N, C-alpha and C positions, 0 to 999 in steps of 0.2 A: 437718257437724261431728260430729253424733251418730252417723252411720253410721261415720265414721272411728274414733271412740272404741270402738264395738262391735266393729269389725273388729280393732282392736288387742288388745282383751281376748280375742277369739275366737282369734287366732293365738298368744297367749301361754299359753292354757290347755292342759291335757293332752288327749290325743286321745279320752279317754272322752266319749262322747256325752252322758252325764248331767252330767259336769262342764262341758262346753261350754254346754249348755242352761241349767244353773243359773247359770253365769257371766254369760250374756246377761241373764237376769232380774235378777241381783244388781246389774248396772250401773245399771238403772233404779231398782231398789228403794233402793239405797244413795243415789243422787242424790236420790230423793224423800225418803228419811229425813233426809238432811242439810238439805234445805229445811225440813222439818217441824220439826226440832230447832232450826234457826237462828231461826225465828220464834217458838218457844215462850217465850223470855224476853219477847218483845214482847207476845204475846197474853195471857200470864198477868198483865201489868200493865194491859192494856186491858180484860180480862174478870175477873170475880170467881170464886172457887170455886163460888159458887152458880150463876153462868152456865154453868160447866163441868158442874155437876151436871145441869142442865136438858138440855144437849147429850148427856150420857151416858145419860140416861133416853130421850131421843129416839132415839139410835142403838140402844139396846137394844130398844125397841118396834119400830123399823124393821127390825131384824135378825129378830126373831121373826115379824113379818108377812111379810117378803120371802121367807123361806126356804120358805114354802108357796105363794107367789103363782103359781108356775109348775108346781105339782104335782110338783116335782122331775124333770120331764122333761129339764131342762138337764143333769143328771148323766149322761144317756144319750148326749149328744152325742159325747164322745171315743171311746166304745166302739161307736158305731153301725156297722152292717154295711157301709154304703156312704156315699159323700159326699152322694148325693142324699137319703138318709134323714137325714143330719145337718143338711143345709140345711133340710129340712122340719121337723126338731125345733127349729131356731133360730127359724123363722117361727111355729111353734106356741107356743113359749115367749114370744115378744114379744107375741103376741096375748093370751095368758093374763096376762102382766104388766100389760097395759093394762086388761083386764077386772077383774083383781083390785084394781088401784089405784082404779079408778072405784067398785068395790063398797065399798071401805074408806071412800072419800069419802062415798058415799051413807049408809053406816052411821053415820059421825060426824055427818053432817047431821041424821039422824033421831033416834038414840038415844045418840050418843056422850057428850053432856054428862051424862046420867044415869049411864052406866057409869063415866065418869071421876070423877064426884063420889062415887059409891058406893065406888070403889076407892081414893079419896084421892089420885088422880094429878092433882090440880089444877095442879101445877107445869107440866105439859105442855099444859094445855088451850089457852092462847093460840096454840100452835104446831101444833095438831092437823092442820090441812089441809096443812101441809108434809109430813106423812107420806105423802100421796098422791103428790106430786112425787118425794119420796125413794124411795118404793117402785118407781116406774116406771123411774127413772134407774138405781137400783141393780140392779134385775132385768135391764134391757137389758145393762148392762155385764157382769154375771155370765154371761149367755148367751153373749155374744160372746167373753168370755175363755175359756170352755169350747171354743169353736170354735178359737180360737188354740192352745189346748193340743192339740186333735185334730190340727191340721196342723203342729204344732210350730213356729209362727211366734213364737218367744220374743223375737226382736228387736223386733217390733212391740208385743208385750205389754209389753216392758220400757219402750219409748218412751211408752206410754200412762200408765205409772206416774209418769213425770216430769211429763207434762202435767197429770195429776190433782193432784199436789202443788203445782204452780205455781198452778193454778186455785184450790185450797183456801187456799193461803197468801195470795194476792193479795186474795181476797174477805174472808177473816177479818180481815186487818190493815186493809183499807180500811173495812170496816163497823165495826170496833172503834174506829177514829179518829172515826167518825161517831156513836159511843156507841149502837150498835144493840142492845147487850146480848146475851142468849142467842140472839136471832134471827140475829145476825151469824155466830155459830158454826155454827148450823144451815144457813144459806144457803151458807156455805163448804163444808160437807159435800156439799150437793147439787150445787153448781157443780163441785167437784172430781170427784165420781163421774161426772158427765155428760161431763166433758172427755175421757174415754177411749173414748167410744162411737163417734164418727164415724170415726176412722182404721181401726178393725177392720172396721166395717160396709162402708166403701168397698173394703177389701182383699177381703172376702168376695164382694161383688158383682162386683168385677173378675176374680177367679180362678174364680168358679163362676156366671158370668152365666146360662148355659143352665139350670142347676138352679133359679136364682131365678126366671127367667121362666116356668118350667114349673110353678111352685107353684100348687096349687088346693086346694079343700076336701078332695077325696078323698085327696090325698097327706098332708094333715095328719091326716086321720081314720085313715089306714093306720098312721102312726107312733105315733099315740096308742094304737091297739089293740096294736101290736107290743110297745111298751114299757110296757104298762099296770101291770107290777109296781112301777114307780117311784112312781106316785101311790098305788097301793094299800098299799105297805109302806114305801117310802123316805120319802114325805112325812110320815107320822106320826112316823117315826124322826127325821127332820131337824127337825121342829117341836120334838120333845122335846130334841134336842141344842141347838137355839138357845135354848130356854127354860132349860135347865140352865146355859148360858153367860151368859145375860143377865138372868134374874130376880134374881140376887143384887144387882146394881146398883140395879135398880128397888126392891127391898126395902129397901136401905140408904137410898135417897132418901126413901121413904115413911115409914119408921120413925124415921130419925135425921136427916133433913133433907138439902137439896140440897147444902149445903157439904161434908158428909161424902162424898156421891156425887161431888162435884167433885174431892176429893183422890184418891179411887180412880180416877176417869177420867184424871187426870193421870198416875198410875202406869201404868195399863193402856194408855192411848192415846198416851202420849208417851215415858215412861222406857223402856217395854218395846217401843217401836216397831221398833228394829232387829232384835230377836229375833223379833217377830211377823211382820215382813216376810220374814225369812229362812225362817221356818217355812212361811209361805204359798207362797213361791216353790219351796221343796223339794217341797211338796205338789203344786203344779201340774206340776212336771217329773216327779215320781213317778207322778202320775195318767196322763200321756201315756206314760210308759215302761211302766207296768203294762198299760195298754190295748193297746199294741202287742205286749207279750209274750203277752197272752191270745190275740191273733189269730194270732201267728206262732211264739212259743216259750214255751208255757205252763210247761214244765218249769223255766224259770229264775225263776219268780215267787218261790218260797220263798227262794232265795238272794238275790234282790234285796231282799226284805223284811228279812231278817236284816242285810244289809249296810248298808241305809239306817238301820236302827235303831242300829247301832253308831256310824255317822257322826253321827247326831243327838245321841246321848248325849255324844260328845266335844265337839260344837259347843255344847251347852247349858252345859257347864262353862266353855268359853272365853268365852261370851257373858255368863253370869250373874255370874261373879266380878268383872269390872270394874264392872258395874252396881251390885252390892252394895257395892263399896268407894267408888266415885266419887259415886253419886247422893246419899247423905246429905250429902256435902260441897258438892255443886253446887246442890241444891234451894233452900236458904235464900238463897244468894248471888245466884243468877240470877233466881229466881222471886218472891222476897219473903217476908216473915215470915208472911203469911197462908196460905202453902202448906207451912209446916213440918210439919203433921200428915201430909203425904204421905209423910214418911220412915217413920212408923209403918206406914202402909198398905203401903209397899214391903217392909219387913221381914216382915210377916205374909203377903204374897202371893208372895214369891219362890218357895217350894217349889211352889205350884200353877202359877205361870207357867212354871217350868222344865219340869215334867212335861207341861204343856199344849204347850209347844214341841216336846217329843219325840213326843208322841202324835198331835197334830192333823194332820200330813202324811199319816197312814195312814187318815184318815177316808174317803178315796176307795176304799179296798180293796174293801169289800163292794159298792159301786156297780158297780165294774168287773166283779166276779165274779157280779153279779146275785144276791147272797145277802141279799135284803131281809128274810128271816126273822130271821136273827141280827143284822141291822142294827137292827131294831126292838127286839130283846131288849137289845142293847148300850146303846141310848139310854134305854130304860125304867129300867135299873139306874142309869144316871148321873143321871137326873132324880130318881129316888127318893132318892139320896144328897143332892142339892141341896135338895129339899123338906124332907127330914128336918132338915138343918142350919138352914134358915130357920124351920121350925116350932118347933124347939127354942129358937132365939134369941128368937123372939117370945113363946113360952109362958113362958120363964123371965125375960123382960124383961132380957136381958143387956146390958151396956154395949157400945158400938159396936165397940170394939177386940176384945173377946172374941167377939162375933158374927162379925167379919171373920176371926178365926182359925179359927172353926168352919167358915165357908164355904170357907176355904182348904184345910182338912183334907178336906172333902167333894169339893173339886175334885181333890185328889191321888188319892183313892180312885177317882173317876170316870175319871181319865186312865189309871190302871192297868187298869181294866175295858175301856177303849177299845182299848188295845194288845192285851190278852189275846184279846178276841173277834175283833178284826181278824186276828190271827195264826191263829186257828181257821179263819177263812174261807180263808186262803191254804193252810194246812196240809191242809185237807180237800178242796181243789179237785181234781177228777179230769179227766184228759184224755178226750176222746170215745172213744179207743181203750180206755182203762181201763174206762170205763163199759160199753162193748160186751162186754169180757171178763167183767165182773161179771154182766151179764145172761145 
């Protein structure tokens, strides 16, 4: 049935390869978003804002830890020179994800309690070891999704998004009925993320069996050396990017309480889910498109960047206006009176979320072009904006609404820097023939 749905969508779309790929991904993303939104009124009555705040802190810490767990070698998969190298990169990343997860578990076992107490993150302490399972499952799915982007298997990638949403929804509702509290939300995230791993892994082994069977230590070492610029420069940059995106929620939970963090989590993780999914899907398609252009038609990259930017600007307006109008009316009715402060969070965060929607799909640009030098610069500037807003809010002891407005402003400035430096990477890219003439 799912294949028939995808075929119907595929046949009804324009002949543009970008539109067809995006359409296939959107089928799964929209279905997943519908499932997520349909259960939201249920889980907001099964779980409190404080429970949502704990889940938000868990996801934020998980994102910061996971982004460096594979030393950013996963970003090299779509642009790898050969399929054999790409398969070796997949294997290398899975091994690194396992080792990184075990290292975090060992760290938490030995000194984590002292660190978390010192940093006042006691709210996440009872769930610390679930970070280990979350890191490994999130890392594995991320690696395999990069493989799907490389081979442009957007139909399978779309199908996994539905599977993930079903797994997440069933787990969170079931454990909510059992009054599991924040643990139910966290386990739902882990089950949902894990649900997309098996189908892609089976497809990879089926289509590249010889490359998989020929894997050995030397092939992993070879690709580790070949793409060493990614861990040297992309890993610090990605860590800074993840920190800039996720530290504000952790800060709000620590300084203003888990309920405030829960209101923000509802806005970012539920209300803006359709826009976030669309942005992520466009980014995945653009990643595959840009990687292929670099290999075959580098002269088209600047035009593609400008075209996608215009499309995203139009889509942001189409998506944000209904959310801004309908969400304040829907939140108290569907979610209950305990969530009414989410409306304030929504109003303050809309500018940042819109600009993030426009800018985030271009994050892959510098990875594809192997411009890790300005990638690092881009994320240093963004992190400085974020840290400045958090530091100012803490130093002046601002009320939580003013602090959130300051964080939103920092996010807007960071998104502008993100777009500008990504464009510099595309603008300054030179064809091998042009470099030869310059020399």
